[in-house]
KEKE-3310 file (N, C-alpha, C; in steps of 0.2 Angstrom, whole numbers, plus 5000, padded with zeros to 4 digits):
npx = (5175:5182:5198:5215:5218:5205:5200:5207:5207:5195:5194:5203:5195:5184:5188:5186:5192:5197:5183:5181:5190:5185:5171:5176:5181:5171:5161:5168:5167:5154:5142:5127:5115:5104:5099:5107:5119:5115:5118:5130:5136:5129:5138:5149:5147:5140:5146:5159:5165:5159:5150:5137:5123:5116:5100:5100:5105:5094:5086:5090:5088:5075:5072:5077:5071:5059:5062:5059:5071:5087:5089:5101:5111:5106:5108:5122:5125:5120:5127:5140:5139:5135:5147:5158:5151:5144:5156:5159:5148:5147:5161:5158:5148:5155:5164:5157:5150:5159:5166:5158:5150:5161:5165:5152:5152:5163:5160:5147:5155:5162:5151:5147:5158:5166:5154:5148:5158:5156:5148:5132:5123:5127:5124:5111:5110:5112:5099:5090:5094:5090:5079:5077:5080:5073:5061:5062:5065:5051:5045:5051:5047:5034:5031:5035:5028:5014:5005:4991:4972:4968:4981:4986:4978:4978:4991:4988:4980:4988:4996:4991:4985:4998:5001:4992:4993:5008:5018:5031:5020:5010:5013:5017:5006:5000:5008:5004:4990:4990:4996:4985:4975:4980:4981:4966:4965:4971:4980:4992:5004:5009:5019:5038:5051:5064:5082:5086:5094:5113:5114:5116:5107:5100:5082:5079:5088:5087:5073:5078:5086:5075:5066:5074:5075:5062:5062:5068:5062:5051:5054:5066:5058:5052:5063:5069:5059:5059:5071:5077:5090:5102:5108:5102:5088:5092:5097:5085:5076:5084:5084:5071:5069:5077:5069:5058:5056:5053:5056:5066:5083:5080:5066:5069:5069:5059:5054:5066:5064:5055:5060:5072:5071:5057:5060:5070:5085:5091:5094:5079:5086:5101:5096:5092:5102:5112:5107:5106:5120:5122:5118:5129:5138:5147:5139:5127:5110:5109:5120:5117:5113:5125:5127:5117:5119:5131:5129:5122:5113:5113:5123:5126:5137:5147:5161:5159:5142:5140:5144:5134:5123:5123:5127:5116:5104:5107:5106:5095:5092:5104:5100:5086:5089:5097:5088:5076:5083:5082:5069:5062:5061:5049:5041:5044:5033:5019:5005:4998:5008:5013:5001:5000:5012:5011:5002:5008:5019:5015:5010:5022:5029:5019:5022:5033:5032:5023:5034:5043:5034:5034:5046:5053:5051:5045:5055:5065:5062:5061:5060:5060:5073:5078:5067:5072:5082:5081:5073:5081:5091:5083:5081:5093:5098:5086:5085:5097:5104:5115:5127:5121:5131:5137:5128:5124:5137:5138:5127:5129:5139:5133:5125:5131:5138:5127:5123:5135:5132:5122:5108:5101:5096)
npy = (4821:4837:4839:4850:4858:4861:4868:4877:4886:4890:4897:4906:4913:4917:4930:4949:4954:4944:4942:4954:4954:4947:4948:4962:4957:4951:4964:4969:4960:4956:4959:4963:4965:4962:4947:4940:4944:4936:4924:4924:4923:4910:4903:4906:4903:4892:4883:4884:4889:4880:4889:4889:4875:4871:4871:4879:4892:4894:4897:4910:4917:4916:4924:4938:4942:4943:4956:4973:4981:4981:4965:4955:4962:4960:4947:4948:4955:4945:4934:4938:4940:4928:4924:4932:4939:4954:4963:4956:4956:4973:4972:4963:4970:4982:4980:4974:4985:4995:4996:5003:5011:5020:5022:5028:5042:5046:5046:5057:5067:5070:5075:5087:5095:5093:5091:5100:5098:5086:5080:5080:5069:5061:5062:5060:5049:5039:5043:5039:5024:5021:5018:5006:4998:4996:4993:4982:4975:4979:4968:4959:4956:4954:4944:4935:4939:4943:4934:4930:4934:4943:4947:4954:4964:4972:4975:4985:4993:5000:5006:5018:5023:5027:5038:5047:5050:5056:5056:5052:5047:5043:5030:5022:5021:5015:5002:4999:4996:4987:4977:4973:4970:4957:4949:4947:4942:4930:4914:4906:4893:4876:4873:4871:4858:4864:4869:4876:4892:4896:4904:4911:4921:4930:4933:4944:4953:4952:4960:4970:4978:4977:4988:5000:5002:5005:5017:5028:5027:5033:5044:5050:5059:5066:5075:5080:5091:5097:5102:5109:5105:5102:5090:5083:5083:5074:5064:5058:5057:5046:5037:5032:5029:5017:5010:5007:4998:4986:4973:4972:4981:4992:4996:5006:5016:5024:5030:5037:5047:5054:5060:5068:5073:5083:5092:5099:5097:5088:5089:5083:5077:5074:5064:5055:5051:5047:5036:5027:5027:5019:5007:5001:4999:4989:4976:4982:4991:5000:5007:5018:5028:5035:5041:5050:5058:5065:5073:5080:5097:5106:5110:5095:5088:5082:5070:5070:5070:5059:5050:5051:5049:5036:5028:5031:5026:5012:5007:5005:4993:4983:4984:4978:4965:4960:4960:4955:4939:4931:4928:4922:4909:4908:4916:4912:4903:4907:4909:4920:4931:4927:4927:4942:4947:4943:4951:4962:4963:4961:4976:4982:4979:4986:4999:4999:5001:5012:5019:5018:5025:5040:5044:5040:5036:5049:5059:5057:5049:5060:5063:5050:5046:5043:5032:5023:5019:5017:5005:4997:4994:4988:4978:4970:4968:4959:4950:4946:4946:4952:4960:4972:4983:4982:4988:4999:5007:5005:5011:5026:5026:5027:5036:5050:5048:5049:5064:5071:5069:5075:5069:5067:5078)
npz = (5107:5109:5104:5110:5103:5095:5107:5110:5098:5097:5107:5106:5096:5104:5108:5107:5099:5088:5084:5078:5066:5058:5055:5051:5036:5033:5031:5021:5009:5007:4997:4990:4998:5012:5012:5004:5014:5025:5020:5016:5032:5035:5028:5032:5048:5049:5040:5039:5049:5061:5072:5077:5075:5059:5063:5075:5068:5058:5069:5074:5063:5062:5071:5072:5059:5066:5073:5074:5063:5055:5049:5043:5051:5065:5068:5067:5077:5087:5085:5087:5102:5107:5104:5111:5122:5128:5123:5112:5101:5099:5093:5082:5076:5073:5067:5055:5049:5047:5033:5025:5029:5032:5018:5014:5020:5017:5002:5005:5010:4998:4989:4993:4992:4980:4971:4960:4950:4946:4931:4927:4926:4931:4947:4946:4938:4949:4957:4948:4948:4960:4958:4951:4962:4972:4967:4964:4977:4982:4972:4976:4990:4991:4983:4995:5006:5002:5001:4998:4996:5010:5012:5003:5001:5012:5011:4999:5006:5017:5007:5000:5012:5017:5007:5009:5020:5022:5033:5048:5059:5053:5045:5056:5062:5054:5054:5066:5063:5055:5062:5072:5062:5055:5071:5066:5057:5053:5056:5064:5058:5060:5073:5069:5074:5083:5088:5104:5104:5105:5116:5132:5143:5157:5160:5167:5164:5150:5152:5158:5144:5136:5143:5143:5128:5126:5134:5129:5117:5118:5127:5121:5111:5118:5127:5116:5112:5123:5126:5113:5101:5089:5089:5098:5092:5078:5084:5091:5079:5071:5080:5083:5070:5067:5076:5072:5059:5051:5042:5033:5027:5016:5018:5027:5021:5018:5030:5034:5024:5028:5039:5037:5023:5024:5033:5031:5031:5025:5006:4996:4983:4987:4998:4988:4980:4988:4991:4981:4979:4991:4988:4980:4990:5002:5014:5029:5025:5031:5033:5025:5034:5040:5028:5028:5040:5038:5027:5032:5033:5045:5060:5070:5057:5042:5046:5061:5062:5053:5062:5072:5069:5063:5073:5082:5073:5074:5088:5093:5088:5095:5107:5106:5102:5113:5122:5119:5116:5129:5129:5117:5115:5121:5114:5102:5098:5100:5094:5093:5092:5078:5072:5071:5068:5055:5048:5050:5040:5028:5027:5026:5014:5008:5014:5007:4993:4992:4995:4983:4974:4978:4986:4977:4965:4959:4958:4952:4938:4927:4913:4895:4895:4906:4914:4905:4907:4921:4917:4911:4921:4932:4924:4923:4938:4941:4930:4923:4932:4939:4949:4963:4965:4953:4945:4948:4949:4933:4931:4933:4928:4912:4915:4915:4903:4893:4898:4894:4881:4877:4879:4892:4903)
capx = (5179:5188:5206:5214:5220:5199:5198:5212:5205:5188:5195:5206:5188:5178:5189:5183:5199:5196:5177:5181:5194:5180:5164:5176:5182:5163:5159:5172:5165:5146:5138:5121:5108:5102:5098:5115:5122:5112:5119:5137:5135:5128:5142:5155:5149:5138:5149:5166:5168:5154:5149:5131:5120:5111:5094:5101:5106:5089:5080:5093:5088:5069:5070:5079:5067:5052:5060:5060:5077:5090:5088:5109:5117:5106:5109:5128:5125:5118:5132:5147:5135:5134:5154:5162:5147:5144:5160:5158:5142:5149:5165:5155:5144:5159:5167:5154:5148:5164:5168:5152:5147:5168:5164:5147:5156:5169:5155:5144:5158:5164:5146:5147:5164:5165:5146:5148:5162:5153:5142:5123:5122:5131:5121:5104:5106:5109:5095:5086:5095:5085:5070:5075:5083:5066:5055:5065:5064:5046:5044:5054:5045:5028:5030:5036:5025:5008:5003:4984:4971:4969:4989:4986:4973:4982:4998:4987:4978:4995:5001:4986:4986:5004:5003:4987:4997:5015:5022:5033:5016:5006:5018:5019:5000:4999:5010:5000:4983:4990:4998:4978:4972:4983:4977:4958:4961:4977:4983:5000:5004:5013:5029:5042:5054:5070:5087:5090:5102:5118:5115:5113:5105:5092:5077:5079:5094:5083:5069:5081:5085:5070:5066:5079:5073:5054:5061:5073:5058:5047:5057:5069:5054:5051:5069:5071:5054:5059:5077:5079:5096:5100:5110:5096:5084:5096:5100:5079:5073:5087:5084:5065:5067:5080:5065:5051:5058:5050:5055:5073:5086:5074:5060:5071:5070:5052:5055:5072:5065:5050:5064:5076:5071:5051:5064:5077:5091:5095:5090:5076:5090:5106:5096:5092:5109:5115:5103:5107:5126:5122:5117:5136:5144:5144:5139:5121:5109:5106:5123:5114:5112:5132:5128:5114:5123:5137:5128:5115:5115:5116:5128:5132:5137:5150:5162:5154:5137:5137:5144:5129:5115:5125:5127:5108:5100:5108:5106:5088:5096:5107:5093:5082:5093:5100:5081:5072:5086:5082:5062:5062:5059:5042:5038:5042:5026:5016:5001:4996:5012:5016:4996:5001:5018:5007:4999:5014:5023:5010:5010:5028:5026:5013:5026:5040:5029:5022:5041:5044:5031:5036:5048:5059:5049:5043:5060:5072:5058:5057:5060:5061:5079:5076:5064:5073:5090:5079:5071:5086:5093:5078:5080:5101:5096:5083:5085:5101:5106:5120:5126:5120:5135:5139:5123:5125:5143:5137:5123:5130:5144:5131:5122:5137:5138:5118:5124:5140:5130:5115:5100:5098:5099)
capy = (4825:4839:4842:4855:4864:4863:4871:4885:4889:4892:4903:4913:4916:4920:4937:4951:4956:4939:4941:4960:4955:4939:4951:4968:4953:4950:4968:4972:4956:4954:4963:4959:4967:4959:4940:4939:4943:4931:4916:4922:4924:4904:4899:4907:4903:4886:4877:4882:4888:4877:4892:4885:4869:4875:4874:4885:4898:4896:4902:4914:4921:4920:4930:4945:4945:4945:4960:4978:4983:4977:4955:4952:4966:4960:4942:4947:4957:4938:4929:4941:4939:4922:4921:4936:4943:4960:4967:4954:4958:4977:4969:4962:4975:4988:4976:4973:4990:5002:4997:5006:5018:5025:5025:5033:5046:5049:5051:5063:5075:5071:5079:5094:5097:5093:5090:5102:5097:5078:5079:5080:5063:5056:5061:5061:5040:5037:5043:5033:5018:5018:5015:4998:4994:4998:4989:4973:4974:4975:4962:4949:4955:4954:4935:4932:4941:4946:4927:4928:4942:4947:4951:4959:4969:4976:4979:4990:5000:5001:5010:5021:5027:5032:5041:5051:5056:5053:5056:5046:5045:5038:5024:5019:5020:5009:4995:4994:4991:4979:4970:4970:4966:4949:4945:4946:4938:4924:4908:4904:4888:4872:4875:4867:4858:4868:4867:4882:4897:4896:4909:4912:4926:4930:4935:4949:4956:4955:4964:4978:4981:4981:4993:5005:5002:5009:5023:5030:5027:5039:5048:5054:5064:5072:5078:5084:5096:5102:5106:5108:5105:5101:5085:5079:5079:5070:5055:5055:5054:5040:5031:5032:5025:5010:5006:5006:4997:4981:4969:4975:4987:4994:4999:5011:5022:5031:5032:5041:5053:5059:5063:5071:5079:5087:5097:5102:5094:5085:5088:5076:5075:5071:5058:5049:5050:5044:5028:5025:5025:5013:5001:4999:4996:4980:4977:4984:4995:5007:5014:5026:5036:5037:5047:5057:5060:5069:5078:5087:5105:5108:5105:5093:5086:5077:5064:5067:5069:5052:5044:5052:5045:5029:5023:5032:5021:5004:5006:5000:4984:4981:4984:4971:4957:4958:4960:4948:4932:4927:4928:4919:4901:4907:4921:4910:4898:4912:4911:4926:4934:4925:4931:4948:4947:4940:4956:4968:4960:4965:4982:4984:4978:4991:5006:5002:5002:5019:5024:5017:5030:5045:5050:5036:5038:5057:5063:5053:5048:5066:5060:5045:5042:5042:5030:5018:5018:5013:5000:4993:4994:4984:4970:4968:4966:4955:4944:4946:4942:4958:4962:4980:4987:4983:4989:5007:5009:5004:5018:5030:5029:5030:5045:5054:5048:5054:5069:5073:5069:5080:5065:5070:5086)
capz = (5111:5107:5103:5113:5098:5092:5110:5109:5093:5099:5114:5102:5093:5107:5111:5103:5091:5081:5081:5074:5060:5054:5053:5046:5030:5030:5029:5016:5002:5008:4994:4988:5003:5018:5009:5003:5020:5028:5015:5019:5036:5034:5024:5038:5054:5052:5039:5041:5060:5065:5078:5079:5071:5053:5064:5078:5064:5056:5073:5076:5058:5062:5080:5070:5057:5068:5077:5069:5062:5048:5051:5043:5057:5072:5067:5066:5082:5091:5084:5089:5108:5106:5106:5116:5126:5123:5118:5106:5098:5099:5090:5076:5074:5072:5058:5048:5048:5045:5029:5021:5036:5029:5012:5012:5021:5010:4997:5005:5009:4991:4985:4995:4992:4972:4968:4952:4946:4944:4926:4931:4923:4938:4953:4943:4940:4953:4958:4943:4949:4965:4955:4949:4966:4974:4963:4965:4985:4982:4969:4980:4998:4990:4982:4998:5010:5001:4996:4997:4995:5015:5012:4998:5003:5019:5006:4996:5012:5018:5002:5000:5018:5018:5004:5010:5023:5022:5038:5051:5063:5049:5045:5063:5063:5048:5055:5070:5061:5051:5068:5074:5057:5058:5074:5068:5051:5051:5060:5064:5057:5066:5078:5071:5079:5085:5093:5108:5102:5110:5118:5137:5145:5159:5158:5170:5160:5145:5152:5159:5139:5132:5146:5142:5124:5127:5137:5125:5113:5121:5131:5116:5108:5123:5128:5109:5112:5130:5124:5104:5100:5083:5089:5102:5087:5073:5088:5089:5072:5070:5084:5080:5064:5067:5078:5067:5052:5049:5036:5030:5025:5011:5022:5031:5015:5019:5037:5035:5021:5032:5045:5035:5018:5025:5041:5026:5035:5019:5000:4990:4978:4991:4999:4981:4976:4995:4993:4975:4979:4994:4984:4979:4994:5004:5022:5030:5019:5037:5034:5024:5040:5039:5023:5029:5044:5035:5022:5035:5032:5049:5062:5066:5051:5043:5050:5066:5061:5050:5067:5076:5064:5062:5080:5083:5069:5075:5095:5093:5086:5101:5113:5105:5102:5119:5127:5113:5117:5131:5129:5112:5116:5121:5111:5096:5099:5101:5088:5090:5089:5073:5067:5071:5061:5046:5046:5048:5034:5022:5028:5026:5008:5006:5015:5003:4988:4993:4994:4976:4969:4981:4984:4973:4956:4957:4959:4946:4934:4923:4906:4895:4896:4916:4913:4899:4910:4926:4916:4912:4929:4935:4920:4923:4943:4943:4926:4920:4941:4940:4960:4963:4965:4945:4943:4951:4945:4927:4928:4935:4919:4908:4915:4915:4895:4891:4900:4889:4874:4881:4879:4899:4909)
cpx = (5183:5195:5207:5217:5214:5198:5201:5208:5198:5189:5198:5200:5184:5181:5186:5186:5197:5189:5177:5183:5188:5175:5169:5179:5175:5161:5163:5169:5157:5143:5131:5114:5108:5100:5104:5118:5121:5117:5126:5138:5134:5136:5150:5156:5146:5143:5154:5166:5163:5151:5144:5128:5116:5103:5095:5100:5097:5084:5082:5090:5081:5067:5072:5076:5059:5053:5062:5069:5081:5093:5097:5112:5115:5106:5117:5130:5124:5123:5139:5145:5137:5142:5158:5157:5146:5150:5160:5154:5144:5156:5163:5151:5148:5163:5163:5150:5152:5165:5163:5150:5156:5165:5158:5151:5157:5164:5150:5147:5162:5160:5147:5153:5164:5161:5146:5151:5160:5148:5135:5119:5120:5127:5113:5103:5106:5102:5088:5087:5091:5080:5071:5077:5077:5062:5058:5063:5057:5042:5045:5049:5038:5027:5030:5031:5017:5007:4996:4979:4969:4974:4989:4984:4976:4989:4995:4985:4982:4997:4998:4986:4993:5003:4997:4990:5004:5020:5025:5026:5010:5009:5018:5010:4996:5001:5005:4993:4984:4993:4990:4973:4974:4982:4970:4958:4966:4978:4986:4999:5008:5019:5032:5049:5062:5077:5087:5095:5107:5121:5112:5112:5100:5087:5075:5085:5089:5076:5072:5080:5081:5066:5067:5077:5066:5058:5065:5069:5054:5048:5060:5064:5053:5057:5068:5065:5057:5067:5079:5087:5096:5102:5105:5091:5086:5095:5091:5076:5077:5086:5076:5064:5071:5075:5059:5050:5056:5052:5063:5075:5082:5069:5062:5068:5063:5051:5061:5069:5060:5052:5067:5075:5064:5054:5070:5084:5095:5091:5086:5082:5099:5102:5096:5098:5112:5112:5104:5117:5128:5120:5125:5142:5144:5141:5130:5119:5112:5112:5121:5113:5118:5130:5123:5117:5129:5136:5122:5118:5114:5120:5125:5133:5145:5154:5156:5145:5134:5139:5139:5124:5119:5126:5119:5102:5101:5106:5100:5090:5097:5101:5089:5085:5094:5095:5078:5076:5083:5074:5061:5060:5052:5038:5036:5036:5021:5010:4997:5001:5012:5009:4996:5006:5017:5006:5005:5018:5022:5010:5016:5031:5022:5019:5030:5035:5025:5029:5042:5042:5034:5038:5054:5057:5047:5050:5065:5067:5056:5057:5062:5068:5080:5074:5067:5080:5086:5077:5077:5091:5089:5077:5088:5100:5093:5082:5094:5107:5113:5121:5126:5124:5137:5134:5124:5130:5141:5132:5125:5136:5141:5126:5127:5138:5135:5121:5128:5136:5124:5109:5098:5100:5094)
cpy = (4831:4841:4848:4858:4867:4869:4878:4888:4894:4898:4909:4917:4920:4928:4944:4954:4952:4943:4948:4959:4950:4943:4958:4963:4952:4957:4971:4967:4955:4958:4960:4961:4958:4948:4936:4937:4937:4922:4915:4919:4915:4899:4900:4903:4895:4880:4879:4884:4883:4881:4887:4879:4877:4876:4878:4892:4900:4900:4907:4918:4923:4924:4936:4945:4945:4953:4966:4978:4978:4969:4954:4955:4964:4953:4941:4949:4951:4935:4932:4939:4932:4919:4923:4939:4949:4964:4960:4955:4966:4977:4969:4967:4980:4988:4975:4978:4996:5003:5001:5010:5023:5030:5029:5040:5049:5054:5057:5069:5075:5075:5086:5099:5097:5091:5092:5102:5089:5083:5077:5072:5057:5053:5060:5051:5038:5037:5037:5025:5012:5017:5009:4995:4992:4994:4983:4971:4972:4972:4955:4949:4954:4946:4934:4934:4942:4940:4926:4935:4944:4951:4957:4966:4975:4980:4986:4997:5002:5007:5016:5027:5031:5038:5045:5056:5051:5058:5052:5043:5042:5032:5020:5018:5014:5000:4992:4992:4988:4974:4968:4966:4957:4945:4941:4939:4931:4920:4905:4896:4883:4875:4869:4865:4864:4867:4876:4885:4898:4903:4910:4918:4927:4934:4944:4954:4957:4960:4970:4982:4983:4987:5001:5005:5005:5015:5025:5031:5034:5045:5053:5061:5071:5077:5085:5090:5099:5106:5105:5111:5102:5090:5081:5077:5074:5063:5054:5052:5047:5037:5029:5026:5019:5007:5004:5002:4991:4978:4974:4982:4993:4999:5004:5017:5025:5035:5039:5048:5057:5060:5069:5077:5083:5094:5102:5101:5090:5086:5081:5072:5070:5063:5053:5048:5045:5037:5025:5021:5020:5006:4998:4998:4992:4983:4979:4989:5001:5009:5020:5031:5039:5044:5052:5060:5066:5074:5083:5094:5109:5105:5101:5089:5084:5073:5063:5065:5061:5049:5044:5046:5038:5026:5025:5027:5014:5001:5002:4993:4981:4978:4978:4965:4955:4959:4955:4942:4929:4928:4924:4914:4904:4910:4917:4906:4902:4911:4918:4932:4932:4927:4939:4951:4947:4950:4963:4968:4962:4971:4986:4984:4985:5000:5005:5002:5012:5023:5025:5023:5038:5044:5048:5040:5048:5061:5061:5051:5054:5065:5055:5042:5041:5033:5023:5016:5016:5006:4994:4989:4988:4978:4967:4964:4959:4947:4942:4944:4945:4958:4968:4983:4989:4986:4998:5010:5010:5013:5024:5032:5031:5033:5050:5055:5052:5062:5071:5074:5073:5076:5067:5076:5089)
cpz = (5108:5108:5108:5108:5096:5099:5110:5102:5092:5104:5111:5098:5095:5108:5106:5096:5086:5079:5077:5068:5057:5052:5048:5037:5028:5027:5021:5008:5002:5003:4992:4993:5006:5016:5008:5009:5023:5025:5017:5026:5037:5034:5030:5044:5055:5049:5038:5046:5065:5074:5081:5075:5065:5056:5067:5075:5062:5063:5075:5070:5059:5068:5075:5065:5059:5071:5072:5070:5059:5052:5051:5051:5064:5070:5069:5074:5089:5092:5088:5098:5111:5110:5111:5118:5123:5121:5110:5102:5098:5092:5083:5071:5070:5065:5054:5044:5045:5040:5024:5024:5032:5021:5012:5014:5018:5004:4995:5007:5002:4989:4988:4992:4982:4969:4961:4949:4943:4936:4931:4930:4929:4942:4950:4943:4944:4958:4955:4946:4955:4964:4957:4960:4973:4974:4964:4971:4985:4980:4974:4985:4996:4987:4989:5005:5009:4996:4996:4995:5003:5016:5008:4999:5008:5016:5005:5001:5013:5013:5002:5006:5019:5012:5004:5016:5027:5028:5044:5055:5058:5047:5051:5065:5058:5051:5062:5070:5057:5057:5070:5069:5057:5063:5072:5061:5050:5057:5060:5061:5061:5066:5073:5076:5078:5089:5099:5107:5108:5111:5127:5141:5151:5157:5161:5166:5153:5146:5152:5152:5137:5135:5143:5133:5123:5130:5134:5118:5113:5124:5127:5112:5112:5124:5121:5109:5118:5129:5116:5103:5094:5084:5094:5095:5082:5079:5088:5084:5069:5074:5080:5075:5063:5072:5075:5061:5054:5043:5030:5028:5022:5015:5025:5026:5017:5027:5037:5031:5023:5038:5044:5028:5020:5030:5035:5027:5028:5014:4998:4987:4983:4992:4994:4980:4983:4992:4987:4977:4986:4994:4982:4982:4996:5009:5020:5026:5024:5038:5029:5027:5040:5033:5024:5033:5042:5030:5026:5033:5038:5055:5068:5061:5048:5045:5057:5066:5059:5057:5071:5075:5063:5070:5083:5082:5072:5082:5095:5091:5090:5106:5110:5105:5109:5122:5125:5116:5119:5133:5123:5111:5115:5119:5104:5094:5100:5094:5087:5089:5081:5066:5067:5065:5053:5043:5044:5041:5027:5021:5027:5017:5007:5007:5008:4995:4986:4993:4985:4972:4971:4987:4978:4968:4954:4955:4955:4942:4930:4916:4904:4894:4901:4915:4908:4905:4918:4925:4915:4917:4932:4931:4923:4931:4945:4938:4924:4927:4941:4946:4957:4962:4959:4941:4944:4948:4938:4926:4928:4928:4914:4907:4914:4905:4891:4893:4895:4881:4872:4879:4886:4901:4910)
residu = (MET:LYS:SER:PRO:GLN:THR:ASN:SER:ALA:ALA:ALA:GLN:GLU:SER:SER:ALA:TRP:PRO:ILE:PHE:LEU:ILE:PHE:LEU:ARG:LEU:GLY:LEU:THR:SER:PHE:GLY:GLY:PRO:VAL:ALA:HIS:LEU:GLY:TYR:PHE:ARG:GLU:GLU:PHE:VAL:ASN:ARG:ARG:ARG:TRP:LEU:SER:ASP:ARG:ALA:TYR:ALA:ASP:LEU:VAL:ALA:LEU:CYS:GLN:PHE:LEU:PRO:GLY:PRO:ALA:SER:SER:GLN:VAL:GLY:ILE:ALA:LEU:GLY:LEU:SER:ARG:GLY:GLY:TYR:ALA:GLY:ALA:LEU:ALA:ALA:TRP:THR:GLY:PHE:THR:LEU:PRO:SER:ALA:MET:ALA:LEU:ILE:VAL:PHE:ALA:LEU:GLY:ILE:ALA:SER:TRP:GLY:ASP:VAL:LEU:PRO:ALA:GLY:VAL:LEU:ASP:SER:LEU:LYS:VAL:VAL:ALA:VAL:ALA:VAL:VAL:ALA:GLN:ALA:VAL:TRP:GLY:MET:ALA:ARG:ASN:LEU:CYS:THR:ASP:THR:PRO:ARG:ILE:SER:ILE:MET:VAL:ALA:ALA:THR:CYS:THR:VAL:LEU:ALA:TRP:PRO:SER:ALA:LEU:GLY:GLN:VAL:GLY:VAL:ILE:VAL:GLY:ALA:GLY:ILE:LEU:GLY:LEU:LEU:LEU:PHE:LYS:ALA:GLY:PRO:ASP:LEU:PRO:HIS:GLU:PRO:LEU:PRO:ILE:THR:ALA:SER:ARG:ARG:ALA:GLY:GLY:GLY:TRP:LEU:LEU:LEU:PHE:VAL:LEU:LEU:LEU:LEU:GLY:LEU:PRO:ILE:ALA:ALA:GLN:ALA:TRP:PRO:ALA:SER:THR:LEU:ALA:MET:ILE:ASP:ALA:PHE:TYR:ARG:SER:GLY:SER:LEU:VAL:PHE:GLY:GLY:GLY:HIS:VAL:VAL:LEU:PRO:LEU:LEU:GLN:ALA:GLU:VAL:VAL:PRO:THR:GLY:TRP:VAL:SER:ASN:ALA:SER:PHE:LEU:ALA:GLY:TYR:GLY:ALA:ALA:GLN:ALA:VAL:PRO:GLY:PRO:LEU:PHE:THR:PHE:ALA:ALA:PHE:LEU:GLY:ALA:SER:MET:LYS:GLN:ALA:PRO:SER:GLY:VAL:LEU:GLY:GLY:VAL:ILE:CYS:LEU:VAL:ALA:VAL:PHE:VAL:PRO:SER:PHE:LEU:LEU:VAL:PHE:GLY:ALA:LEU:PRO:PHE:TRP:GLU:GLN:LEU:ARG:ARG:SER:ALA:HIS:THR:GLN:ALA:ALA:LEU:SER:GLY:VAL:ASN:ALA:ALA:VAL:VAL:GLY:LEU:LEU:LEU:ALA:ALA:LEU:TYR:GLN:PRO:VAL:TRP:THR:SER:ALA:ILE:ARG:GLN:PRO:ALA:ASP:PHE:GLY:LEU:ALA:LEU:ILE:ALA:LEU:VAL:ALA:LEU:MET:PHE:TRP:LYS:LEU:PRO:PRO:TRP:LEU:VAL:VAL:ILE:ALA:SER:ALA:VAL:ALA:GLY:GLY:LEU:LEU:SER:ALA:LEU:GLY:VAL:VAL:GLY)
# end
């Protein structure tokens, strides 16, 4: 039986403000990407605070990896929901997201105001280090998700298809096609024992959230065509990107690039510089959307543009978590769902591999010194096990020095 003091502490943590402060601390200190974030969450909420059991936490992670969107942020939203309802979910997301979003907006404004003051090698090195970060992500995901010949074949087919038809529609088509192939080719493994998630929500409410998700996904493009305002077009582009990303934060790169670079909203150089800088800040990689919004060449831009794009890219995560939780117990046992997801996961690696070549490699590696710097950054990440933020900062310093010496430029 819990003591009155334990019950009182649990009640205090169930309000939105303490949840916000807990996740704010995590948002300030959680470096290392989504896998590291999940490790921080487990230590904080399973081992230290005992909000849920290890098995329940593993099931929650499985659900968020199944859903499109940033898995670590969705786990945080679900944890906040379990403790403080919808207000708790919003508090958890705000605390975890705010530090990196603010840092990237400030970085975007700094490039716009003082970009010419910085040595060219500094911004170029941020693009180069993005090569190493994406290459590491491709390798790690391929080892886990492309484990046999059919999955490797789907990955290669996805890469070639996206390179041949580099558009958001082509990427969506690849994901759908891979899901169909997964249904035809793969069989799910045995269901493992599990514990119910500590979240109660009616299927009626879940159905309503999922319906809203679909209505926005289908309705925003129509509205953007009917009322061609820049703000509505931005919301549509970032909402769609946040809705169609399977496999984690790095996979949003090709979707966002297809939305903002060909349209002229953000230059490719700024896009890659911001993506490199996003590796140096804690918290979710999806806050890269805040940088893009603040860097827009059209209104709204600056702080307002950053906030609009940040919210738009994360709204699908809220709707999907709120909508899927009531159906998860039944859905997770579906052999068809698991088989389709196997195909989708392999295609996701292919999408990221295509992005590694275009735009990341083709825009960043222009001379031997660029290749050398990218190779050193990759070794630092994969073998020296240095944190990404340290690799980014070191690469920026090295790029500035090489530029000053005339080695690059």
